[in-house]
N, C-alpha and C positions, 0 to 999 in steps of 0.2 A: 698576650695582651698586657700592657702595663697597668699597674694598679698604684694609685696614690691613696695613702691612708693618712688621716689626721689622727695623731696620737696625743691624747690628753696627758697632762703631767702625771696623773695618778696611774696611768697605764704604761709608763716608760720604765721598762725593766732594765736592770743592769746589763743584760745581754744586748738589748736594743741600743742602749747608750754606747756600749763598747763597739758594736757593729757600726754605728754612726761615726764614732771617733776614727775607725778604720777608713771609712769613706772620706772623712775630712783629711786624714793624713795622705791618702792616695791623691786627692784633689790638690792639696797644697804642694805636695812634692812635684806634681805635674805643672802647676801654674804659678807658683810663688817662688821663683828661682832667686829672689832676693833674700829668702830666709835660709839660714844654715840648718843643718840637722840638729844642732844643739838648740837653735831658736825654736824649732818645731817641738822638740822634746820639752822645752821650757813652757811653751804655750799650751801643750796638751791638757794639763790639769784644768786650766781655765775653760778650755773647749768642752771638756767633759761636764763641768758644772753648768756651762751655758746651755748645752743640749738638754740637760735634765730640767733646767729651770725656765727655758724660753716659753713664753705665753702660748704660742701656736706653733706646732711642729707638723709639717707635711713630709711624709716619707714615701719615696718612690721605690717600687719593686718591679722586676721584669714581668712578673705575672702573678696571678692570684694565689698560686701555690708556693711562691718563693718566700723564703724566710729571711734571706739576706738582702738588705737594702742596697740600692745603687746610687741614690741621691737623696738629699733632703733640703728643706728650706725652713728657716725659723723666722717667725714674725712676732714683733712686740709693738703694741700700740699702732698698728697698721704700717709699721716700718719693717722692711725686709732687713733683718739683722744678719742672716747667714743663708748662703745658697752654695752647696757643694755637690759635685757630681764625681763619682769614682772615675779615676783616670781611664779605666777600661771601657767606660760607657759615655765618655764625652762625645759630643757631636751626634748623638742618637735621639735627641729630643726630650731627654729627661728634664733638663733645666727649663725648657719651654713649658712643659706640662706643669711643673711646679709653679711657675709664674702664673700660668692661666688658672691654676687651682685657687690661688688667692686673689687674682685679678691684677692686671697691669697698672691699676691705680695706686698700688702700694708704693709708698715713698721708700727710698733706699737709704740705708744707714750712712751717716755722714762721715764715718771714720775710715772709709775705704781708701786704699792707696790710689794715687793718680793712675798708675798702670792698670789696676783693677777696674777703676771707673771707666777708663778708655775702652777696655775689653767689653765691659758691660754695655757701654754706650753703643759700640759697634754691633754687639749681639742684639740689643733692642732695636737698632735701626734696621737690621736684617729682618727681624720679626715684623716690624711695622710695614715693611715693603713687600712682605710675602702674603 
């Protein structure tokens, strides 16, 4: 059974942040083919800081006993700033669960790429019709 945990800033260990950076990298490599490997390496320090500092962090695990996350969402001021699912777990409902955790009323970050917005829009349309 999937578990979603909300992790407060003061409870975010270095191990958790590093595990979430791994989820981010897996997701980005699978979905952001406009980024080169050097782009990803260059962005990674900012991602690490962002994960540690984001106001609200929801982390998805495959089950209650799992220690490795498979997806996460970061929200600041009711705006979804980040949503990443490990490439091996895409299409299995983790993104949907994270969106439901915070509610679909969350606004989405305005700096998304057009391609990402289109994918997210398609995803949200499918969820609305199901």
